[in-house]
TORTI-153087 format. One record per atom (N, C-alpha, C): x, y, z. Coordinates in steps of 0.001 Angstrom, whole numbers, plus 500000, padded with zeros to 6 digits. Each point is the difference from the previous one (the first is absolute). Layout:
residues N
XYZ ...
***
This chain:
residues 95
521289502791490556 499104499838501142 498610500500499609 498991499328500467 498644500382499642 499513501162500861 499084500738499437 499432501158500678 498939499547500996 499910500713501107 498959499761500993 499137501254500045 498712499834499756 499066501121500053 499363500023501379 500217501076500738 499371500122501315 498925501083499962 499326500168501115 498875500937500055 500428501429499702 501151500414500503 500475501366499779 500280500246498522 500658499038499345 500287500162498575 498718500000499173 499055499164500362 498717499987499303 499288501331500183 500030500557501211 499372501295500259 500673501100499178 501321499962499907 500725500992499195 499600499902498527 499892498773499488 499621499789498603 498585500497499733 499071499659500900 498607500451499825 499887501514500099 500737500590500931 499965501452500163 500466500689498721 501070499505499401 500519500596498766 499045499761498827 499470498798499906 499146499628498863 498667500735499999 499431500217501193 498671500597500091 500005501405500592 501175500597500080 500155501367500498 499360500161501389 500381499104500905 499517500031501381 501150500360500920 499663500395501204 501018500132501034 500332498596500493 501225499800500456 500399498673500474 499121499535501146 499589500923500857 499128499641501121 498658499470499488 499470500635498951 498727499548499435 500128498602499397 501086499771499287 500161498679499395 500202498925501074 500690500323501086 500139499046501110 498648499693500637 499151501024500131 498664499787500571 499169499077499107 500125500161498681 499267499147499059 500487498554500112 501314499821500045 500561498656500129 499561499367501313 500074500762501094 499589499473501303 498533499598499997 499146500814499373 498568499688499938 499769498717499200 500709499850498878 499848498802499175 500476498756500760 501144500108500668 500516498860500758 499096499651501176 499443501014500657 499058499747501104 498773499242499498 499493500397498840 498821499337499435 500329498546499633 501169499779499416 500428498642499661 500147499162501272 500627500567501014 500202499329501289 498662499580500587 499061500944500067 498690499711500581 499255498925499213 500098500052498675 499331499003499162 500552498605500273 501321499879500098 500604498698500271 499675499508501408 500018500896500972 499667499613501378 498556499492500073 499118500586499200 498598499569499977 499788498737499162 501076499436499457 499897498762499238 499764500186498518 500065501233499522 499776500267498584 501257499838499173 499885500328498715 501118499928499065 500242501391499425 501238500287499675 500378501252499347 500512499625498625 499303500444498953 500300499577498641 500318501202499125 501203500005499420 500402501046499062 500191499348498640 499063500266499078 500069499410498669 501339500320499353 500629498992499442 501282500170499334 501191499970500935 499765500027501305 501097499963500966 499941498729500840 498890499808500712 499858498791500795 498954500127501079 499912498945500814 498982499929501043 500651499647501338 499577500734501024 500383499685501374 498805499328500649 500245498920500713 498918499335500708 500539499354501269 499086499639500879 500366499384501267 500009498487499821 501096499390500412 500116498543499968 500018499492501438 499252498944500246 499955499402501336 500887498766500021 500680499824501098 500848498830500188 499513499282501251 499693498732499871 499474499217501125 501105499734501021 499582499713501219 500961499594501028 500661498702499541 501283499861500303 500715498807499567 501120499663500985 500409498738499999 501053499597500937 501368500518499549 500841500242500975 501367500439499731 500911499488501093 501258500395499934 500981499583501002 500721501230500517 500087500125501313 500771501078500616 501475499689499742 500707500849499251 501391499679499663 500939499997501211 499660500731501047 500865500047501180 499888498739500845 498762499492500130 499793498848500885 499680498710499241 499767500117498715 499608498860499142 498663499389500397 499228500723500796 498690499506500425 498946500365498958 499003499136499795 498926500340499066 499137501131500559 499592500885499123 499112501109500368 498925500117498936 498975500751500310 498976500308499018 500148501464499612 500181500237498727 500110501364499487 498585500493499739 499672501141500577 498636500536499938 499590500355498569 498703499960499767 499456500443498719 500302501480499834 500168500418498751 500300501407499754 499456500424498645 499981501292499800 499600500592498728 501124500914499535 500151500102498693 500983500930499456 499503500539498668 500569501109499595 499645500586498714 500838499333498920 499370499696498884 500689499389498872 499767500856498766 500983500024499111 499891500761498765 500083499049498823 499068500146499065 500025499217498781 500107500973498835 501112499979499269 500163500951498904 499038499722498855 499592501068499324 499138499890498830 500818499502498816 499321499485498998 500680499487498811 500845501086499346 499497501217499950 500755501095499374 501330500228500720 499994499943501331 501236500184500762 500944498817499774 499470498786500019 500835498819499734 500661500103498634 499204500376498993 500529500107498649 501092501073499916 499780501132500663 500998501082499979 501293499580500680 499895499219501060 501186499540500714 500787498976499209 499324499284499117 500639498903499266 500259500322498536 500161501270499668 500298500390498615 501385499572499637 
***
């Protein structure tokens, strides 16, 4: 089974690696995530060299079908965050 890295485990790792208290490492992670969140909400991109880029993708309104009634509906336009891995990450995954 593959490992899942969550915020608590990341905070524990950072605390051990940089000799911080777990609370301090959680505050650093929260601050970084808040900054990333705000950047994406403002329409910007978050780019980590060697890891990848997060950006906002827009999806236009489009027709759909209500599965319960089979009636045509219009699905509203929306935005979502997308991740594009860097070449270094792709290469590491495909060794």
